[in-house]
C-alpha positions as CSV (number, residue, x, y, z in Angstrom):
1,M,0.0,0.0,0.0
2,I,1.2,3.5,-0.7
3,P,1.7,5.6,2.5
4,G,-1.0,8.2,3.2
5,M,-3.5,6.5,0.8
6,N,-6.5,4.6,2.2
7,A,-8.0,1.5,0.6
8,R,-10.7,3.5,-1.2
9,Q,-8.2,5.9,-2.8
10,M,-6.0,2.9,-3.7
11,Q,-9.0,1.2,-5.5
12,R,-9.8,4.4,-7.3
13,A,-6.2,4.9,-8.5
14,M,-6.0,1.3,-9.6
15,K,-9.2,1.7,-11.6
16,Q,-7.9,4.8,-13.3
17,M,-4.8,2.8,-14.3
18,G,-6.9,0.0,-15.7
19,I,-6.1,-2.4,-12.9
20,Q,-8.9,-4.6,-11.5
21,Q,-8.5,-6.7,-8.4
22,V,-10.9,-9.4,-7.3
23,E,-10.6,-11.6,-4.2
24,V,-11.0,-15.3,-5.0
25,D,-12.6,-17.6,-2.4
26,A,-10.1,-20.5,-2.0
27,T,-9.5,-23.0,0.7
28,E,-6.2,-24.4,-0.7
29,V,-3.8,-23.7,-3.5
30,I,-1.6,-26.5,-5.0
31,I,1.4,-25.7,-7.2
32,K,2.4,-29.0,-8.9
33,G,6.1,-29.3,-9.7
34,S,8.0,-32.1,-11.4
35,E,9.6,-33.3,-8.1
36,K,7.4,-31.9,-5.4
37,D,4.2,-30.0,-4.9
38,I,3.7,-26.8,-2.9
39,I,0.5,-26.7,-0.9
40,I,-0.7,-23.3,0.4
41,T,-3.3,-23.7,3.1
42,D,-5.8,-21.1,4.2
43,P,-4.8,-18.8,1.3
44,Q,-5.8,-15.2,0.5
45,V,-6.0,-15.2,-3.3
46,S,-6.4,-12.1,-5.4
47,K,-6.9,-12.1,-9.2
48,V,-5.5,-9.0,-10.8
49,N,-6.3,-7.9,-14.3
50,M,-4.0,-5.3,-15.7
51,M,-4.4,-4.4,-19.4
52,G,-5.9,-7.7,-20.3
53,Q,-3.2,-9.7,-18.4
54,E,-4.5,-11.8,-15.6
55,T,-2.2,-12.6,-12.6
56,Y,-2.9,-14.3,-9.3
57,Q,-1.4,-13.2,-6.0
58,V,-1.4,-15.9,-3.3
59,V,-0.6,-15.4,0.4
60,G,-0.7,-18.1,3.0
61,E,1.3,-20.9,4.8
62,A,3.2,-23.1,2.3
63,H,4.0,-26.7,2.8
64,E,6.1,-28.9,0.5
65,R,5.1,-32.5,-0.4
66,E,7.5,-34.9,-2.3
67,K,5.9,-36.5,-5.3
68,E,5.5,-40.3,-5.5
69,P,6.7,-41.7,-8.8
70,E,3.7,-42.3,-11.0
71,K,3.1,-45.9,-12.2
72,P,2.6,-46.1,-15.9
73,E,-0.8,-47.4,-17.1
74,I,-0.2,-50.8,-18.5
75,S,-2.7,-52.3,-21.0
76,D,-3.2,-56.0,-21.6
77,D,-2.1,-55.4,-25.2
78,D,1.2,-54.0,-23.9
79,V,1.7,-57.0,-21.7
80,K,0.9,-59.4,-24.6
81,T,3.4,-57.6,-26.9
82,V,6.2,-58.0,-24.3
83,V,5.3,-61.6,-23.6
84,E,5.4,-62.4,-27.4
85,Q,8.7,-60.5,-28.0
86,A,10.6,-61.5,-24.9
87,G,9.2,-65.0,-24.4
88,C,8.4,-64.5,-20.7
89,S,5.4,-64.8,-18.4
90,E,2.7,-62.1,-18.1
91,E,3.9,-61.3,-14.6
92,Q,7.5,-60.8,-15.7
93,A,6.3,-58.7,-18.6
94,R,4.1,-56.5,-16.4
95,K,7.0,-56.0,-13.9
96,S,9.5,-55.1,-16.6
97,I,7.1,-52.6,-18.1
98,E,6.6,-50.9,-14.7
99,E,10.4,-50.8,-14.1
100,S,11.0,-49.3,-17.6
101,G,8.4,-46.5,-16.9
102,G,6.1,-47.9,-19.6
103,D,8.7,-48.1,-22.4
104,L,7.9,-51.4,-24.1
105,A,11.1,-51.6,-26.1
106,E,13.2,-51.1,-23.0
107,A,11.1,-53.7,-21.1
108,I,11.7,-56.3,-23.9
109,I,15.5,-55.6,-24.0
110,N,15.8,-55.9,-20.3
111,L,14.0,-59.2,-20.3
112,K,16.1,-60.6,-23.1
113,Q,19.3,-59.5,-21.4
114,G,18.3,-60.8,-18.0
């Protein structure tokens, strides 16, 4: 806030500059990262529109949460392909596909080498 300016004067000045600010009712804000998520609890969220550009301002208590590795979705066709190509059991094929992160070629190569 600018010293000597009350909230009403600030709103008027922002309006004259083409800046609109709206409070957003939120209970939690989650920022998803590649390795961890940031969770902001009990946030105060403001949406600011300045010359057509929308931005969000978030204030609150932040907590970090490590991400668990995502398991790839494995279809029956994928398992069948690996079984046929590597000459292994369905259980071995499924495990190899999981370990390769869903990469069928890598799963087949690993099974043939093992």
